[in-house]
Residue frames as a rotation matrix with the C-alpha (Angstrom) as fourth column:
MET 1
0.523 -0.760 -0.385 85.07
0.849 0.506 0.154 63.61
0.078 -0.407 0.910 46.23
LYS 2
-0.330 -0.655 0.680 86.54
0.605 -0.699 -0.380 66.97
0.725 0.286 0.627 45.28
LYS 3
0.307 0.561 0.769 84.08
-0.289 -0.714 0.637 68.71
0.907 -0.418 -0.057 47.63
ILE 4
0.946 0.016 -0.325 85.13
0.279 0.470 0.837 66.50
0.166 -0.882 0.440 50.57
ILE 5
0.049 -0.998 -0.044 88.84
0.982 0.056 -0.181 67.16
0.183 -0.034 0.982 49.96
LYS 6
-0.302 -0.116 0.946 88.13
0.229 -0.972 -0.046 70.88
0.925 0.203 0.320 49.72
GLU 7
0.692 0.632 0.349 86.12
-0.253 -0.241 0.937 70.74
0.676 -0.737 -0.007 52.98
ILE 8
0.743 -0.493 -0.452 88.92
0.669 0.565 0.484 68.82
0.017 -0.662 0.750 54.76
PHE 9
-0.289 -0.889 0.354 91.53
0.845 -0.411 -0.341 71.29
0.449 0.201 0.871 53.53
SER 10
-0.056 0.343 0.938 89.37
-0.082 -0.938 0.338 74.26
0.995 -0.058 0.081 54.55
THR 11
0.910 0.414 0.008 88.73
-0.071 0.137 0.988 72.83
0.408 -0.900 0.154 58.01
SER 12
0.442 -0.836 -0.326 92.42
0.896 0.427 0.118 71.91
0.040 -0.344 0.938 58.46
LEU 13
-0.372 -0.559 0.741 93.47
0.560 -0.772 -0.301 75.42
0.740 0.303 0.600 57.47
TYR 14
0.382 0.632 0.674 90.93
-0.252 -0.631 0.734 76.92
0.889 -0.450 -0.082 59.87
LEU 15
0.950 -0.043 -0.311 92.18
0.293 0.475 0.830 74.72
0.111 -0.879 0.463 62.75
LEU 16
0.033 -0.998 0.051 95.83
0.965 0.019 -0.261 75.64
0.260 0.057 0.964 61.92
VAL 17
-0.263 -0.072 0.962 94.99
0.114 -0.993 -0.043 79.37
0.958 0.098 0.269 62.08
VAL 18
0.748 0.598 0.287 93.16
-0.249 -0.148 0.957 78.88
0.615 -0.787 0.038 65.37
LEU 19
0.716 -0.560 -0.417 96.20
0.698 0.587 0.410 76.99
0.015 -0.584 0.811 66.84
ILE 20
-0.282 -0.862 0.422 98.64
0.804 -0.452 -0.386 79.69
0.524 0.230 0.820 65.69
VAL 21
0.000 0.359 0.933 96.49
-0.185 -0.917 0.353 82.50
0.983 -0.173 0.066 67.08
THR 22
0.934 0.331 -0.136 96.07
0.024 0.322 0.947 80.60
0.357 -0.887 0.293 70.37
TYR 23
0.329 -0.902 -0.280 99.83
0.935 0.352 -0.034 80.05
0.129 -0.251 0.959 70.62
LEU 24
-0.414 -0.506 0.757 100.54
0.468 -0.831 -0.300 83.77
0.781 0.230 0.581 69.96
VAL 25
0.394 0.627 0.672 97.99
-0.305 -0.601 0.739 84.88
0.867 -0.496 -0.045 72.53
VAL 26
0.957 -0.047 -0.288 99.37
0.273 0.492 0.827 82.59
0.103 -0.869 0.484 75.23
GLN 27
0.166 -0.986 -0.007 102.97
0.973 0.165 -0.161 83.38
0.160 0.020 0.987 74.37
TYR 28
-0.704 -0.563 0.433 102.76
0.581 -0.807 -0.105 87.21
0.409 0.178 0.895 73.96
VAL 29
-0.276 0.684 0.675 99.36
-0.194 -0.728 0.658 88.54
0.941 0.051 0.334 75.21
GLY 30
0.057 0.398 0.915 98.00
-0.981 -0.148 0.126 86.71
0.186 -0.905 0.382 78.24
GLN 31
-0.527 -0.266 -0.807 98.13
-0.133 0.964 -0.231 83.56
0.839 -0.014 -0.543 80.24
ARG 32
0.629 0.753 0.193 96.05
-0.398 0.099 0.912 81.87
0.668 -0.650 0.362 82.86
THR 33
-0.572 -0.767 -0.291 97.69
-0.100 0.417 -0.903 81.05
0.814 -0.487 -0.315 86.15
GLU 34
0.552 0.743 -0.378 96.40
0.251 0.284 0.925 79.67
0.795 -0.606 -0.029 89.44
VAL 35
0.011 -0.459 0.888 97.24
-0.812 -0.523 -0.260 81.00
0.584 -0.718 -0.379 92.89
ILE 36
0.408 0.010 -0.913 98.64
0.361 0.917 0.171 78.27
0.839 -0.400 0.370 95.12
GLY 37
-0.433 -0.570 -0.698 99.10
0.856 -0.018 -0.517 79.21
0.282 -0.821 0.496 98.76
SER 38
0.597 0.741 -0.306 98.18
0.800 -0.524 0.292 82.15
0.056 -0.419 -0.906 100.95
SER 39
-0.345 -0.878 -0.332 101.12
0.892 -0.417 0.176 84.52
-0.293 -0.235 0.927 100.41
MET 40
-0.888 0.049 0.458 98.95
0.194 -0.862 0.469 87.13
0.418 0.505 0.755 98.72
GLU 41
0.053 0.913 -0.405 95.96
0.941 0.090 0.325 87.00
0.333 -0.398 -0.855 101.15
THR 42
-0.210 0.951 0.229 93.72
0.291 0.284 -0.914 88.93
-0.933 -0.125 -0.336 101.36
THR 43
-0.213 0.086 -0.973 94.14
-0.775 -0.621 0.115 90.27
-0.595 0.779 0.199 97.82
LEU 44
-0.001 0.145 -0.989 94.41
-0.786 0.612 0.091 86.86
0.619 0.777 0.113 96.23
SER 45
0.286 0.225 0.931 93.41
-0.830 0.544 0.123 83.51
-0.479 -0.808 0.342 97.69
ASN 46
-0.729 -0.532 0.430 94.48
-0.342 0.828 0.445 79.97
-0.593 0.178 -0.786 97.23
GLY 47
-0.343 0.592 0.729 92.73
0.680 0.692 -0.242 78.51
-0.648 0.413 -0.640 94.18
ASP 48
0.467 0.487 -0.738 92.06
-0.152 -0.777 -0.610 81.85
-0.871 0.397 -0.289 92.45
ASN 49
0.025 -0.414 0.910 92.66
0.928 0.348 0.133 81.77
-0.372 0.841 0.393 88.71
LEU 50
0.245 -0.108 -0.964 94.12
-0.030 -0.994 0.104 84.89
-0.969 0.003 -0.247 87.10
LEU 51
0.780 -0.188 0.597 94.78
0.603 -0.029 -0.797 86.21
0.167 0.982 0.091 83.63
VAL 52
0.102 -0.847 -0.522 98.33
0.503 -0.409 0.761 87.53
-0.858 -0.340 0.385 83.44
ASP 53
0.971 0.188 -0.151 98.81
0.011 -0.659 -0.752 90.53
-0.241 0.728 -0.641 81.15
LYS 54
0.229 -0.932 0.282 102.02
0.782 0.348 0.516 90.00
-0.579 0.103 0.809 79.14
ILE 55
0.296 -0.077 0.952 101.67
0.839 -0.456 -0.297 93.10
0.457 0.887 -0.071 76.91
SER 56
0.973 0.228 0.044 101.74
0.189 -0.886 0.423 96.05
0.135 -0.403 -0.905 79.36
TYR 57
0.566 -0.811 -0.150 105.40
0.026 -0.164 0.986 95.59
-0.824 -0.562 -0.072 80.31
ARG 58
-0.058 -0.525 0.849 106.37
0.968 0.178 0.177 95.63
-0.244 0.832 0.498 76.64
LEU 59
0.243 0.319 0.916 104.98
0.649 -0.755 0.091 99.16
0.721 0.573 -0.390 76.50
GLN 60
0.492 -0.094 0.866 105.73
-0.537 -0.815 0.217 100.52
0.685 -0.571 -0.451 79.97
GLU 61
-0.607 -0.774 -0.180 107.86
-0.257 0.406 -0.877 99.70
0.752 -0.486 -0.445 82.98
PRO 62
-0.008 0.600 -0.800 106.46
0.760 0.523 0.385 97.93
0.649 -0.605 -0.460 86.04
ARG 63
-0.042 0.102 0.994 105.25
-0.385 -0.920 0.078 100.22
0.922 -0.379 0.078 88.80
ARG 64
-0.945 -0.238 0.222 105.44
-0.273 0.210 -0.939 100.01
0.177 -0.948 -0.264 92.58
PHE 65
-0.458 0.749 0.478 102.55
-0.550 0.183 -0.815 97.95
-0.698 -0.636 0.328 94.00
ASP 66
0.108 0.424 -0.899 101.91
-0.934 0.352 0.054 96.07
0.340 0.834 0.434 90.74
ILE 67
0.337 0.007 0.942 101.23
-0.465 0.871 0.159 92.39
-0.819 -0.491 0.297 91.31
ILE 68
0.082 -0.456 -0.886 103.61
-0.992 0.046 -0.115 90.48
0.093 0.889 -0.449 89.07
VAL 69
0.913 0.110 0.393 104.19
-0.137 0.990 0.042 86.91
-0.384 -0.093 0.919 88.03
PHE 70
0.219 -0.905 -0.366 107.71
-0.947 -0.107 -0.303 85.53
0.235 0.413 -0.880 87.64
PRO 71
0.568 -0.017 -0.823 109.32
-0.068 0.995 -0.068 82.07
0.820 0.095 0.564 87.55
TYR 72
0.832 -0.344 0.435 110.77
-0.432 0.091 0.897 80.62
-0.348 -0.934 -0.073 90.70
GLN 73
0.265 -0.841 -0.471 114.47
-0.954 -0.160 -0.251 80.14
0.136 0.516 -0.845 89.95
HIS 74
-0.604 -0.585 0.542 114.74
-0.713 0.700 -0.040 76.67
-0.356 -0.410 -0.840 91.49
ASP 75
-0.407 0.558 0.723 111.78
0.381 0.823 -0.421 75.05
-0.830 0.104 -0.548 89.72
LYS 76
-0.987 -0.147 -0.061 111.06
0.016 -0.474 0.880 75.74
-0.158 0.868 0.470 86.06
ASP 77
-0.500 0.864 0.061 107.34
0.437 0.191 0.879 74.92
0.748 0.466 -0.473 86.32
THR 78
0.103 0.507 -0.856 106.67
0.984 -0.175 0.015 77.12
-0.142 -0.844 -0.517 89.38
TYR 79
-0.316 -0.108 0.942 105.67
0.435 -0.899 0.043 80.74
0.843 0.424 0.332 89.15
TYR 80
-0.531 0.091 -0.843 105.44
0.811 -0.236 -0.536 83.21
-0.248 -0.968 0.051 92.02
ILE 81
0.166 0.653 0.739 102.87
0.585 -0.668 0.460 85.97
0.794 0.355 -0.493 92.35
LYS 82
-0.196 -0.342 -0.919 104.09
0.940 -0.331 -0.078 88.98
-0.278 -0.880 0.386 94.46
ARG 83
0.886 0.461 0.042 103.70
0.462 -0.874 -0.149 92.74
-0.032 0.151 -0.988 94.82
ILE 84
0.003 -0.891 0.454 106.46
0.674 -0.334 -0.660 95.12
0.739 0.308 0.599 93.74
ILE 85
0.759 0.125 -0.639 107.73
0.614 -0.465 0.638 97.04
-0.217 -0.877 -0.430 96.80
GLY 86
0.171 -0.800 -0.575 111.17
0.028 -0.580 0.814 98.23
-0.985 -0.155 -0.077 95.72
MET 87
0.983 0.182 0.011 112.04
0.040 -0.159 -0.986 99.73
-0.178 0.970 -0.164 92.30
PRO 88
0.464 -0.855 0.231 115.35
0.792 0.283 -0.541 99.77
0.397 0.434 0.808 90.36
ASN 89
-0.292 -0.816 0.499 118.19
0.375 -0.578 -0.725 101.74
0.880 -0.024 0.474 91.95
GLU 90
0.458 0.475 0.751 116.38
-0.571 -0.490 0.658 102.06
0.681 -0.730 0.047 95.30
THR 91
-0.785 -0.611 -0.101 117.47
-0.252 0.465 -0.849 100.89
0.566 -0.641 -0.519 98.75
VAL 92
0.372 0.910 -0.181 115.10
-0.292 0.300 0.908 98.67
0.881 -0.285 0.377 100.71
TYR 93
-0.812 -0.584 -0.010 115.36
-0.147 0.221 -0.964 98.16
0.565 -0.781 -0.265 104.46
ILE 94
0.389 0.905 -0.173 112.98
-0.008 0.191 0.982 96.61
0.921 -0.381 0.082 107.03
ASP 95
-0.384 -0.572 0.725 113.65
-0.706 -0.323 -0.630 97.51
0.594 -0.754 -0.280 110.66
THR 96
-0.957 -0.062 -0.285 113.08
0.113 0.820 -0.561 95.29
0.269 -0.568 -0.778 113.74
GLN 97
-0.565 0.823 -0.051 109.59
-0.244 -0.226 -0.943 96.78
-0.788 -0.520 0.329 114.18
GLY 98
-0.214 0.452 0.866 108.64
0.757 0.637 -0.146 95.63
-0.618 0.624 -0.479 110.66
THR 99
0.577 0.416 -0.702 108.60
-0.055 -0.838 -0.542 99.04
-0.815 0.352 -0.461 109.06
ILE 100
0.321 -0.410 0.854 109.62
0.918 0.357 -0.173 99.10
-0.234 0.839 0.491 105.38
TYR 101
0.323 -0.300 -0.898 111.94
-0.073 -0.953 0.292 101.89
-0.944 -0.029 -0.330 104.25
ILE 102
0.570 -0.158 0.806 112.59
0.820 0.175 -0.545 102.89
-0.055 0.972 0.230 100.66
ASP 103
-0.052 -0.699 0.713 115.67
0.538 -0.621 -0.569 105.15
0.841 0.355 0.409 100.29
GLY 104
-0.885 -0.409 -0.222 115.43
0.372 -0.335 -0.866 105.95
0.280 -0.849 0.448 104.00
GLU 105
-0.628 0.746 0.221 111.74
-0.757 -0.651 0.046 106.98
0.178 -0.139 0.974 103.82
VAL 106
-0.603 0.492 0.628 108.93
-0.134 0.714 -0.688 104.97
-0.786 -0.499 -0.365 105.36
LEU 107
-0.933 0.359 0.000 106.89
0.096 0.250 0.964 103.22
0.346 0.899 -0.268 102.64
ASN 108
-0.519 0.852 0.065 103.29
-0.630 -0.330 -0.703 104.42
-0.577 -0.406 0.709 102.80
GLU 109
-0.655 0.338 -0.676 101.21
-0.463 0.528 0.712 101.40
0.598 0.779 -0.190 101.77
SER 110
-0.170 0.711 0.683 98.17
-0.945 0.079 -0.317 99.47
-0.280 -0.699 0.658 102.90
TYR 111
0.200 0.222 -0.954 98.68
-0.680 0.733 0.028 96.01
0.706 0.643 0.297 101.40
GLY 112
-0.191 -0.337 -0.922 100.57
0.444 0.808 -0.387 94.15
0.875 -0.484 -0.005 104.08
THR 113
0.392 0.516 0.761 98.75
-0.348 -0.683 0.642 95.14
0.851 -0.517 -0.088 107.25
GLU 114
0.948 -0.032 -0.318 100.34
0.293 0.483 0.825 92.85
0.127 -0.875 0.467 109.84
VAL 115
0.597 -0.799 0.072 103.63
-0.715 -0.489 0.499 93.61
-0.364 -0.350 -0.863 111.59
ILE 116
0.576 -0.477 -0.663 106.47
-0.364 0.577 -0.732 91.94
0.732 0.663 0.159 109.72
GLU 117
0.947 -0.195 0.255 108.05
-0.158 0.409 0.899 89.40
-0.280 -0.891 0.357 112.09
SER 118
0.225 -0.917 0.329 111.15
0.530 0.399 0.748 88.68
-0.818 0.006 0.576 109.98
PRO 119
0.546 -0.070 -0.835 112.87
-0.525 -0.805 -0.276 91.21
-0.653 0.589 -0.476 107.74
GLY 120
0.797 -0.279 0.535 115.01
0.507 0.791 -0.343 88.42
-0.327 0.545 0.772 106.24
LEU 121
-0.071 -0.866 0.495 117.62
0.992 -0.112 -0.055 89.76
0.103 0.488 0.867 103.84
ALA 122
0.171 0.225 0.959 116.09
0.368 -0.918 0.150 93.23
0.914 0.328 -0.239 104.16
GLY 123
0.830 -0.001 -0.558 117.21
0.552 -0.143 0.822 93.40
-0.081 -0.990 -0.118 107.80
GLU 124
-0.267 -0.868 -0.420 120.26
0.437 -0.497 0.750 94.99
-0.859 0.017 0.512 106.20
GLU 125
0.176 0.346 -0.922 119.95
-0.553 -0.739 -0.383 97.54
-0.814 0.578 0.061 103.42
ILE 126
0.009 -0.089 0.996 119.38
0.728 0.683 0.055 96.00
-0.685 0.725 0.071 99.96
HIS 127
-0.254 -0.179 -0.951 120.60
-0.463 -0.840 0.282 98.15
-0.849 0.512 0.130 97.08
LEU 128
0.509 0.540 0.671 118.64
0.359 0.575 -0.735 97.27
-0.782 0.615 0.099 93.95
GLY 129
-0.621 -0.742 0.251 120.38
0.475 -0.101 0.874 97.29
-0.624 0.662 0.415 90.60
GLU 130
-0.712 0.314 -0.629 119.10
-0.547 -0.809 0.215 99.19
-0.442 0.497 0.747 87.57
ASP 131
-0.380 0.641 -0.667 116.98
-0.602 0.376 0.704 96.20
0.702 0.669 0.244 86.48
GLU 132
-0.775 0.026 -0.631 116.02
0.382 0.815 -0.436 94.76
0.502 -0.579 -0.642 89.89
TYR 133
-0.001 0.864 0.504 112.79
-0.537 -0.426 0.728 94.74
0.844 -0.270 0.464 91.86
PHE 134
-0.984 -0.145 0.107 112.08
-0.160 0.435 -0.886 93.86
0.082 -0.889 -0.451 95.50
VAL 135
-0.225 0.952 -0.209 108.82
-0.445 0.090 0.891 91.96
0.867 0.294 0.403 95.86
MET 136
-0.943 0.049 0.330 106.75
-0.288 0.383 -0.878 90.82
-0.169 -0.922 -0.347 98.82
GLY 137
-0.502 0.841 -0.204 103.51
0.611 0.511 0.604 88.90
0.612 0.178 -0.771 99.35
ASP 138
-0.124 0.552 0.825 100.65
-0.415 -0.784 0.462 90.81
0.901 -0.285 0.326 100.96
ASN 139
0.948 0.308 -0.086 100.48
-0.087 0.508 0.857 88.14
0.307 -0.805 0.508 103.71
ARG 140
0.440 -0.879 0.183 103.92
-0.709 -0.466 -0.530 89.32
0.551 0.104 -0.828 104.86
ASN 141
-0.125 -0.489 0.863 104.49
-0.935 0.349 0.062 86.71
-0.332 -0.799 -0.501 107.56
ASN 142
0.199 0.192 0.961 103.53
0.034 0.979 -0.202 83.82
-0.979 0.073 0.188 105.29
SER 143
0.985 0.094 -0.142 105.36
-0.123 -0.179 -0.976 84.68
-0.117 0.979 -0.165 102.09
THR 144
0.112 -0.952 0.286 108.57
0.666 0.286 0.689 83.48
-0.737 0.113 0.666 100.52
ASP 145
0.940 0.258 0.222 109.62
0.340 -0.671 -0.660 86.63
-0.022 0.695 -0.718 98.68
SER 146
0.501 -0.796 0.340 112.63
0.017 -0.383 -0.924 88.92
0.865 0.468 -0.178 98.08
ARG 147
0.477 -0.325 0.816 113.47
-0.871 -0.300 0.390 88.72
0.118 -0.897 -0.426 101.78
ASP 148
0.703 -0.153 0.694 114.35
-0.101 0.945 0.311 85.04
-0.704 -0.289 0.649 101.26
PRO 149
-0.273 -0.903 -0.332 117.65
-0.578 -0.123 0.807 84.13
-0.769 0.412 -0.488 99.53
SER 150
-0.498 0.103 0.861 115.84
0.503 0.843 0.191 81.50
-0.706 0.528 -0.472 97.43
VAL 151
0.552 0.726 0.409 113.89
0.798 -0.319 -0.510 84.32
-0.240 0.608 -0.756 95.73
GLY 152
-0.457 -0.818 -0.348 116.00
0.702 -0.573 0.424 87.46
-0.546 -0.051 0.836 96.14
ASN 153
-0.268 0.283 -0.921 115.66
-0.378 -0.910 -0.170 90.46
-0.886 0.302 0.351 93.89
ILE 154
0.350 0.473 0.808 113.71
0.606 0.543 -0.581 89.96
-0.714 0.693 -0.096 90.68
HIS 155
-0.743 -0.638 -0.203 115.34
0.177 -0.480 0.859 91.02
-0.646 0.602 0.469 87.40
ARG 156
-0.215 0.668 -0.712 113.23
-0.696 -0.617 -0.368 92.88
-0.685 0.417 0.598 84.84
GLU 157
-0.475 -0.070 -0.877 113.76
-0.826 0.380 0.416 90.22
0.305 0.922 -0.238 82.21
ASP 158
-0.974 0.058 -0.220 112.29
0.125 0.943 -0.308 87.57
0.190 -0.328 -0.926 84.55
ILE 159
-0.529 0.843 -0.100 108.91
-0.301 -0.297 -0.906 89.26
-0.793 -0.449 0.411 84.96
LEU 160
-0.741 0.327 0.586 106.38
0.630 0.641 0.439 87.32
-0.232 0.695 -0.681 82.94
GLY 161
-0.411 0.641 0.648 103.62
0.262 -0.598 0.757 89.88
0.873 0.481 0.078 83.32
LYS 162
-0.910 0.155 0.385 101.23
-0.412 -0.455 -0.789 91.43
0.052 -0.877 0.478 85.78
ALA 163
-0.657 0.754 0.001 98.08
0.690 0.602 -0.403 89.97
-0.304 -0.264 -0.915 87.35
TRP 164
-0.936 0.322 0.143 95.20
-0.172 -0.772 0.611 91.54
0.307 0.548 0.778 85.56
VAL 165
-0.043 0.993 0.113 91.83
-0.889 -0.090 0.450 89.81
0.457 -0.081 0.886 86.11
ARG 166
-0.782 0.022 0.623 90.66
-0.344 0.819 -0.460 87.13
-0.521 -0.574 -0.632 88.56
ILE 167
-0.486 0.567 -0.665 88.58
-0.748 0.124 0.652 84.76
0.452 0.815 0.364 86.40
TRP 168
0.252 0.546 -0.799 87.78
0.040 0.819 0.572 82.01
0.967 -0.177 0.184 88.88
PRO 169
-0.526 0.827 0.197 85.91
0.776 0.562 -0.288 81.55
-0.349 0.001 -0.937 91.11
LEU 170
-0.372 0.426 0.825 83.25
0.651 -0.514 0.559 83.49
0.662 0.745 -0.086 89.21
SER 171
0.639 0.682 -0.356 81.85
0.724 -0.376 0.579 84.95
0.261 -0.627 -0.734 92.43
LYS 172
0.392 -0.628 -0.673 85.15
0.421 -0.528 0.738 86.78
-0.818 -0.572 0.058 92.92
MET 173
0.073 -0.400 0.914 85.72
0.995 -0.030 -0.093 87.82
0.064 0.916 0.396 89.27
GLU 174
0.898 0.145 -0.415 87.28
0.207 -0.972 0.108 91.29
-0.388 -0.183 -0.903 89.22
VAL 175
0.572 -0.765 0.295 90.16
0.049 -0.327 -0.944 93.33
0.819 0.555 -0.149 87.84
VAL 176
0.537 -0.480 -0.693 93.13
0.842 0.354 0.407 92.76
0.050 -0.803 0.594 90.12
ASP 177
-0.595 -0.798 0.090 95.17
0.802 -0.596 0.016 95.77
0.041 0.082 0.996 88.96
HIS 178
0.422 0.868 -0.260 93.22
0.893 -0.448 -0.048 98.74
-0.158 -0.212 -0.964 90.40
GLN 179
-0.237 -0.615 -0.752 95.80
0.479 -0.747 0.460 101.31
-0.845 -0.251 0.472 89.52
């Protein structure tokens, strides 16, 4: 009888440790998220599953072109995945030809390849605060992003983490952050 109680206690303690470690990993280290929609095509596709790195931004600041995950402000269970285009204290502007300007200079990038049809809020200069980021999907004409008032500029504290590894489907498994 004593041996059974000892075994139950030992197993219970083991399971408790596993649950605590799992909680800490999900809360502070990484999290799985699924891409829903085509706003990040061709980099990420609908149905892709990603691991989100929650540690990097505790040690360093986000960088331009990082793919980040943040909560959608109007639905607590919805997270957006977008690419950082504008950094804190910069000015972002998109002209009528769809050219993106950062502080008056043309942004040299190769992620959004189609001509932007609607500059949205960025049709006028957007001045980012010291903790604000301007984000866009790679599929620029099919993305609700910082150009849309429902998303707007993203505050540093709202960034959950950065997309790190695509884990599903297995045929597309790769590191997403190539920088």
